C-alpha positions as CSV (number, residue, x, y, z in Angstrom):
1,M,10.3,-39.5,-23.4
2,E,7.7,-37.7,-21.7
3,N,4.7,-36.1,-24.2
4,F,3.7,-32.5,-23.6
5,N,0.4,-32.2,-21.8
6,I,-1.2,-28.5,-23.0
7,K,-3.9,-29.5,-20.0
8,N,-1.6,-29.9,-17.3
9,M,0.5,-26.2,-18.5
10,Q,-2.6,-24.4,-18.8
11,K,-3.5,-25.2,-15.5
12,K,-0.1,-24.4,-13.8
13,G,-0.5,-20.8,-16.1
14,Q,-3.7,-20.6,-14.8
15,A,-2.9,-20.9,-10.8
16,G,0.4,-18.2,-11.7
17,V,-2.1,-15.7,-12.9
18,N,-5.0,-16.2,-10.4
19,S,-2.6,-15.4,-7.8
20,K,-0.8,-12.6,-9.2
21,V,-4.4,-10.9,-10.4
22,S,-5.5,-11.3,-6.6
23,Y,-2.4,-9.2,-5.6
24,L,-3.2,-6.8,-8.2
25,I,-6.8,-6.6,-7.0
26,G,-5.8,-6.3,-3.2
27,A,-3.3,-3.8,-4.0
28,L,-5.5,-1.7,-5.8
29,I,-7.9,-1.5,-3.0
30,V,-5.0,-0.2,-0.9
31,V,-3.9,2.3,-2.8
32,V,-7.2,3.9,-3.5
33,L,-8.0,3.9,0.1
34,A,-4.5,5.5,0.8
35,T,-5.3,8.0,-1.4
36,A,-8.9,8.7,-0.1
37,I,-7.7,8.8,3.5
38,A,-4.0,10.5,3.2
39,P,-5.4,14.0,2.6
40,E,-7.6,13.8,5.9
41,M,-4.5,12.1,8.0
42,F,-2.5,15.5,6.5
43,S,-4.6,17.9,7.1
44,N,-5.0,16.8,11.1
45,I,-1.6,16.9,11.2
46,A,-1.3,20.2,9.8
47,N,-3.9,21.6,12.2
48,L,-1.3,20.5,15.2
49,T,0.7,24.0,14.0
50,G,-2.0,26.4,15.0
51,N,-1.1,29.4,17.2
52,E,-2.9,27.9,20.4
53,S,-1.3,24.8,19.8
54,D,1.1,23.5,22.7
55,T,2.4,20.9,20.5
56,P,6.4,21.1,20.0
57,T,7.5,22.6,16.5
58,W,9.2,19.3,15.8
59,V,6.2,16.9,16.0
60,P,4.3,18.1,13.2
61,S,7.5,17.5,10.5
62,V,8.4,14.3,12.6
63,L,4.4,13.2,11.8
64,F,4.5,14.0,8.3
65,V,7.4,12.2,7.5
66,I,5.9,9.2,9.5
67,V,2.5,8.9,8.2
68,G,4.4,8.9,4.6
69,A,6.5,6.7,5.1
70,G,3.9,4.4,6.7
71,L,1.6,4.8,3.6
72,V,4.5,4.1,1.2
73,F,5.1,0.9,3.0
74,L,1.6,-0.3,3.4
75,I,1.1,0.2,-0.7
76,W,4.7,-2.0,-1.0
77,R,3.6,-4.5,0.9
78,A,0.1,-4.7,-0.7
79,F,2.0,-5.3,-4.2
80,G,3.8,-8.3,-2.7
81,N,7.0,-7.4,-1.9
82,N,7.5,-8.8,1.8
83,K,11.2,-8.6,1.8
């Protein structure tokens, strides 16, 4: 029968926690950057709908969806959900 080695188990647990903490710190940085940049991106898209603009009416609404989905997927991938 094999003896229980507490030091080996602590090392395994510590390695698992370290990788999860690094994912969380990276995800936090991405979330902070996304929330800082998002208002600027959306306000610039809203500026496309001005009276003197030659852009078609469907372009700003499509860009809102694309930018929003891009930010959501960026944050999703930052949390380690690659599948």
